[in-house]
C-alpha positions as CSV (number, residue, x, y, z in Angstrom):
1,M,-107.0,31.3,-29.4
2,D,-105.2,34.2,-31.1
3,I,-101.7,32.9,-31.3
4,T,-100.2,36.1,-32.7
5,K,-101.7,38.2,-29.8
6,Y,-100.6,35.7,-27.3
7,I,-97.0,35.8,-28.5
8,A,-97.0,39.6,-28.5
9,S,-98.3,39.8,-25.0
10,G,-94.9,39.3,-23.4
11,V,-95.9,36.2,-21.4
12,L,-93.3,34.1,-23.2
13,E,-90.5,36.4,-22.2
14,L,-91.5,36.1,-18.6
15,Y,-91.7,32.3,-19.0
16,V,-88.1,32.1,-20.4
17,L,-86.9,34.3,-17.5
18,D,-88.8,32.1,-15.0
19,R,-90.9,35.0,-13.7
20,L,-94.3,33.3,-13.9
21,E,-96.3,31.5,-11.3
22,P,-96.4,27.6,-11.6
23,A,-100.0,27.6,-12.9
24,E,-99.0,30.2,-15.6
25,R,-95.9,28.2,-16.5
26,R,-98.0,25.1,-17.0
27,E,-100.4,27.0,-19.2
28,V,-97.5,28.3,-21.4
29,E,-96.0,24.7,-21.7
30,R,-99.4,23.3,-22.6
31,Y,-99.9,26.0,-25.4
32,A,-96.3,25.3,-26.6
33,S,-97.0,21.6,-26.9
34,E,-100.1,22.4,-29.0
35,H,-98.7,25.2,-31.2
36,P,-95.4,25.1,-33.1
37,E,-95.4,28.9,-33.4
38,I,-95.2,29.3,-29.6
39,R,-92.4,26.7,-29.3
40,A,-90.5,28.6,-32.0
41,E,-91.0,32.0,-30.3
42,I,-89.7,30.5,-27.0
43,A,-86.6,29.3,-28.7
44,S,-86.1,32.7,-30.4
45,I,-86.4,34.5,-27.0
46,E,-83.8,32.1,-25.4
47,S,-81.4,32.8,-28.3
48,S,-81.8,36.6,-27.9
49,L,-81.0,36.4,-24.2
50,E,-77.9,34.2,-24.9
51,A,-76.8,36.8,-27.6
52,L,-76.9,39.5,-25.0
53,A,-74.3,37.6,-23.0
54,E,-72.1,37.0,-26.0
55,A,-72.6,40.6,-27.4
56,D,-70.9,40.2,-30.6
57,A,-67.7,39.0,-29.0
58,R,-64.9,38.5,-31.4
59,M,-61.3,37.5,-30.8
60,P,-58.4,38.8,-33.0
61,D,-57.0,36.5,-35.7
62,P,-54.4,34.2,-34.1
63,S,-52.2,34.6,-37.2
64,V,-51.7,38.3,-36.3
65,L,-49.8,37.4,-33.1
66,T,-47.8,34.7,-35.0
67,R,-46.7,37.2,-37.7
68,V,-45.8,39.8,-35.1
69,L,-43.6,37.3,-33.2
70,A,-42.0,36.1,-36.4
71,S,-41.3,39.6,-37.5
72,L,-39.7,40.5,-34.1
73,G,-37.2,37.8,-34.6
74,D,-36.3,39.1,-38.1
75,A,-36.6,42.8,-37.5
76,A,-33.1,43.5,-36.1
77,P,-30.8,45.2,-38.7
78,P,-28.4,42.7,-40.4
79,A,-24.9,42.5,-39.0
80,P,-22.4,44.5,-41.1
81,P,-20.2,42.4,-43.4
82,T,-17.2,40.8,-41.7
83,A,-13.7,40.7,-42.9
84,S,-14.3,37.1,-44.2
85,T,-16.8,38.5,-46.8
86,L,-14.3,41.0,-48.3
87,P,-12.5,40.0,-51.5
88,P,-9.1,38.5,-50.9
89,A,-6.3,40.8,-50.6
90,A,-3.9,41.3,-53.6
91,P,-1.0,38.8,-53.6
92,P,2.3,40.2,-52.4
93,P,4.2,41.9,-55.1
94,P,7.0,40.0,-56.8
95,A,10.6,40.9,-56.1
96,N,10.7,42.8,-59.3
97,P,7.2,44.5,-59.6
98,L,6.0,45.4,-63.1
99,N,4.7,48.8,-64.1
100,W,1.0,47.6,-64.2
101,L,0.9,46.2,-60.7
102,P,-0.1,49.5,-58.9
103,W,-3.0,49.8,-61.3
104,T,-4.2,46.3,-60.7
105,V,-4.1,46.8,-56.9
106,A,-6.1,50.0,-57.3
107,L,-8.7,48.3,-59.4
108,L,-9.1,45.4,-56.9
109,M,-9.5,47.9,-54.0
110,A,-12.1,49.9,-56.0
111,A,-14.0,46.6,-56.8
112,A,-14.0,45.6,-53.1
113,A,-15.3,49.1,-52.1
114,L,-18.1,48.8,-54.6
115,V,-19.1,45.3,-53.4
116,L,-19.1,46.5,-49.8
117,F,-21.1,49.6,-50.6
118,F,-23.8,47.9,-52.6
119,G,-24.0,45.0,-50.1
120,R,-24.7,47.5,-47.3
121,Q,-27.3,49.2,-49.4
122,S,-29.1,45.9,-50.1
123,D,-29.0,45.0,-46.4
124,R,-30.4,48.5,-45.5
125,S,-33.2,48.1,-48.0
126,A,-34.1,44.6,-46.7
127,Y,-34.1,46.0,-43.1
128,D,-36.3,48.9,-44.1
129,D,-38.8,46.5,-45.7
130,L,-38.9,44.3,-42.6
131,R,-39.2,47.3,-40.4
132,G,-42.2,48.5,-42.4
133,Q,-43.8,45.1,-42.2
134,F,-43.3,45.1,-38.4
135,D,-44.8,48.5,-37.9
136,S,-47.8,47.5,-40.0
137,L,-48.3,44.3,-37.9
138,Q,-47.8,46.2,-34.7
139,S,-50.6,48.7,-35.7
140,D,-52.8,45.8,-36.6
141,Y,-52.1,44.1,-33.3
142,E,-52.9,47.2,-31.4
143,R,-56.2,47.7,-33.2
144,Q,-57.2,44.1,-32.5
145,Q,-56.3,44.5,-28.8
146,A,-58.5,47.6,-28.6
147,L,-61.3,45.7,-30.2
148,C,-60.9,42.9,-27.6
149,D,-60.9,45.4,-24.7
150,T,-64.1,47.0,-26.0
151,T,-65.8,43.6,-26.6
152,E,-64.8,42.5,-23.1
153,L,-66.4,45.6,-21.6
154,S,-69.6,45.0,-23.6
155,L,-69.7,41.4,-22.5
156,R,-69.4,42.2,-18.9
157,A,-72.1,44.8,-19.1
158,A,-74.4,42.2,-20.8
159,E,-73.7,39.7,-18.0
160,L,-74.5,42.3,-15.3
161,R,-77.8,43.1,-17.1
162,L,-78.7,39.4,-17.2
163,Q,-77.8,38.9,-13.5
164,T,-80.2,41.8,-12.6
165,V,-83.0,40.4,-14.8
166,T,-82.8,36.9,-13.3
167,N,-82.3,38.2,-9.7
168,P,-85.0,36.9,-7.3
169,A,-85.8,40.5,-6.2
170,T,-86.5,41.5,-9.8
171,T,-90.2,41.9,-10.8
172,G,-91.1,41.5,-14.5
173,I,-93.9,43.9,-15.2
174,L,-95.9,43.3,-18.4
175,L,-97.0,46.6,-20.1
176,A,-100.2,45.6,-22.0
177,G,-101.7,47.5,-24.9
178,T,-104.5,50.1,-24.4
179,P,-107.4,50.7,-26.8
180,N,-105.1,53.1,-28.6
181,A,-102.7,50.3,-29.4
182,P,-104.3,46.9,-28.4
183,N,-101.5,44.8,-29.9
184,S,-98.6,46.7,-28.4
185,S,-96.7,45.4,-25.4
186,A,-93.4,45.8,-23.4
187,I,-91.7,44.6,-20.3
188,V,-90.1,46.5,-17.4
189,F,-87.7,44.6,-15.1
190,Y,-87.9,46.4,-11.7
191,N,-85.5,45.6,-8.8
192,P,-86.0,47.9,-5.8
193,V,-83.1,46.1,-3.9
194,L,-80.4,46.7,-6.5
195,N,-82.0,50.0,-7.5
196,E,-82.0,49.0,-11.2
197,T,-84.7,49.2,-13.9
198,F,-84.5,47.6,-17.4
199,F,-86.9,47.9,-20.3
200,R,-87.5,45.7,-23.3
201,A,-90.0,46.3,-26.1
202,T,-91.8,43.1,-27.0
203,N,-94.2,44.6,-29.6
204,L,-93.9,48.3,-30.3
205,P,-94.4,49.2,-34.0
206,P,-92.4,52.1,-35.4
207,P,-93.9,55.4,-34.3
208,P,-95.6,57.7,-36.9
209,A,-93.6,60.5,-38.5
210,G,-92.9,63.3,-36.0
211,K,-93.7,61.1,-33.0
212,Q,-91.6,59.2,-30.5
213,Y,-92.4,56.8,-27.7
214,Q,-91.8,58.1,-24.1
215,L,-91.5,55.9,-21.0
216,W,-93.0,57.0,-17.7
217,A,-92.9,55.8,-14.1
218,I,-96.0,56.5,-12.0
219,D,-95.7,57.0,-8.3
220,A,-97.9,58.6,-5.6
221,S,-97.1,62.1,-6.9
222,G,-97.9,61.3,-10.6
223,P,-96.0,60.3,-13.8
224,K,-92.2,60.8,-13.9
225,D,-90.3,61.0,-17.2
226,L,-87.8,58.1,-17.8
227,G,-86.8,59.3,-21.3
228,V,-87.8,58.9,-24.9
229,L,-87.1,55.6,-26.7
230,A,-85.0,55.1,-29.9
231,F,-86.8,55.2,-33.2
232,N,-85.2,51.9,-34.4
233,L,-86.0,50.1,-31.1
234,S,-85.2,46.4,-31.4
235,N,-87.3,43.8,-29.6
236,S,-84.1,42.1,-28.5
237,N,-82.6,45.2,-26.8
238,L,-82.5,45.2,-23.0
239,L,-82.2,48.9,-22.1
240,S,-81.1,50.4,-18.7
241,V,-83.4,53.2,-17.7
242,P,-83.4,55.6,-14.7
243,H,-84.6,53.9,-11.4
244,L,-87.1,55.5,-9.1
245,S,-88.3,54.2,-5.7
246,D,-91.9,53.3,-4.8
247,V,-93.1,53.1,-8.4
248,A,-96.7,51.9,-8.7
249,A,-96.9,51.6,-12.5
250,F,-95.0,52.1,-15.8
251,A,-96.5,53.4,-19.0
252,I,-95.6,54.5,-22.5
253,T,-97.2,57.4,-24.4
254,L,-96.8,58.6,-28.0
255,E,-95.4,62.2,-27.9
256,D,-93.9,64.7,-30.3
257,V,-90.2,64.0,-31.2
258,G,-88.0,64.9,-28.2
259,G,-90.7,64.1,-25.6
260,K,-92.8,66.2,-23.2
261,P,-92.4,67.1,-19.5
262,T,-95.9,65.7,-18.9
263,P,-97.6,62.8,-20.7
264,D,-100.4,63.1,-23.2
265,L,-102.7,60.5,-21.7
266,S,-104.9,60.5,-24.8
267,Q,-101.9,58.9,-26.5
268,L,-101.4,56.2,-23.9
269,Q,-100.0,53.1,-25.7
270,V,-99.2,50.5,-22.9
271,I,-99.4,50.4,-19.1
272,G,-98.7,47.9,-16.4
273,N,-98.8,47.9,-12.6
274,V,-95.8,47.0,-10.4
275,S,-98.0,44.8,-8.1
C-alpha cells in the first residue's frame, strides 16, 4: 500500500467530515490502526477544521480595561486650592505700627501669590499628564475593540462554513489526479439545497512560473469558470466559490496567470463527478 498516495487522495478528509459510506469508514479505521502515519494525518485534519472555527480569535488584554477605568477615576482636573491651603493672614497691626510693617505685609502677600501660582501650575501639569495617559489608553482600547469585532466576524464566517460542510445535504466530491498530475487531489463540498459550494486543496503543488490553477464546474452545456486559485493556496483553507445548479463534475486545469475563458483540457490536473 502506498501510504503517501492514500493520504493525498482526500479520503481522510471525507472520513473526518463523516462523508463516507460505512464500508469505506471501516476501511479507513483499519488502515489507521495499522499505520501511524494515517492516524497522525487524521489528527492533523481534525485540528485544521477546529482551527477554522477558532480563526485566530484573540481577546484584548484585560489590563487595558483596568487601566482605562482607573484613569477615568483620576482624570478629572484637581480642585483649586481652598482658602485653608493659603498662608495665614498677617497678624493685626499693633496699636502703634512700626515703619517696616507695610513692607512685611507686602512680602507675605507676594509669597502667598507665588505659592498659589506655582501650586496651580503643578496641578495643571499633573492633570495634563493624566489626560495624556487617558487619551493613549482610550486609543488602545478602541483598537482592541475593533480587533475583537473583526475576529468575531471571522469566527462567525468560519462557523457558517463548517455548518455547510457538515450539512446532510452537502456532498463531498473528491477531485482525483489525472495522468498530468497523478498525485494531485482536491475536494469540493457541494450543497444544492443551500446553494453553496466550498473548495479545499488537499494536494496541489505550487504551479510553475507563469501558470495558475483554475477551477471549473461542468454542466450539460460544458465547463463554467469558477475562478483562478491563489498561488500560495494552503491545504487548510476552506474557500467559498461561486455556486452553479445542476453541476455534473468539477475540474482544475493549469492555465496562464489570470486564467482563460475556456479550459485547456491538455492541462487537466484533477477531476471528480458530483454523483
